[in-house]
N, C-alpha and C positions, 0 to 999 in steps of 0.2 A: 294445381299448385304443382305437380309432379310430373314427370313421363312427357312426352313429345309434345312441345307448341309450338307454334310459326315464329312467335315471339322469342323461343331460345335459338330456331336457327336465324332469325334476324340479326340475334345479337352475336352469333357465329362470324354470319355474312360480315358484318359490320368492323367487329375487331380483325379479321384476315384481310378487311382492304386495308383499314390504318395499316396493319403489319406489312401488308405488300407493297403501299406507298412507301415506307422507309426502306425497305428491303427495295424496290428499285429507284430508291434513290441512291443508295449505296452500290447498285450495281451500274449505275449512269454513272456514279465518279469516278469507279474504276474501268473502266468499258475502254477508254482510251490506253492505247498502246502506251507502252514505255511508261504508265505511270505507276508503276506495282501492284501489289497487294498484299493485305494483309492473311495471314495463315496460310497452312499446305492445302491445296486442291485436294479434295475428295470428291472420286471415280471422274477426275478432269474438270470439276465448279468449283467455286472457292464457297462458303459457309452463304454468305449474302445473297449467292446466286440460288442456293437449296433454299433456302427459305423463301422467297421469293417464289418459287417453286412450290413450294410447302401450301404458302396462303392462297395462290391460285388454285390449287386442289381442294383449300375448303372451302373455298368461295362455290366451285364448281359444283362438289358434293353437297353443298348445303343447299344449293338451288335446285339440284337434284331432288333432293330428300325431301322438297316440299312439292315437286309433283305429286306426291303418294298423299293422297287424298285422306286415305281410310285410317293413316293412325292418328287424325283427329277427329273420327266417329265418334259415333252415340255409343257404342260397345265399353269406352272407358267413362263416360257421363250415366249411363246405366250401371256398371259395375259400382262407381261413388253413389248413387241413389240408391240403390239396396246396399251399400254398407252405411249409411247412414240411416234407412228406414230401421235397419234392427239393432239399437242402442248396445244388446247386452250388460246394460246394467253401467256401464262406463258413460257417466254423467258429463264428465268435459268433454269426451268425441261428441257425443249426440250434442251438444252446446256449442262445438266446432263446425258443426256441420250444419246448425238453423241460423248461423250468420248470412 
């Protein structure tokens, strides 16, 4: 339930792709010379350009994190199994493990 899972990275990639498409649309609208812009430039780029860079970084970073298979390994499953095997009197926690 908790911890790193491939589905969590997939959700981050999906969200970043949607945000990236929206910010790319904004960049496309204002890339034409003499069309004006909204807001002040920060380090020479406008906020919609920075958001496109940030969303692309999230997609690439999440993809790279998916390459590290050990984070999804059996070590976490073994820790969960050990926690469920010793209920220390907490019947609710023991029942939650047995589902």
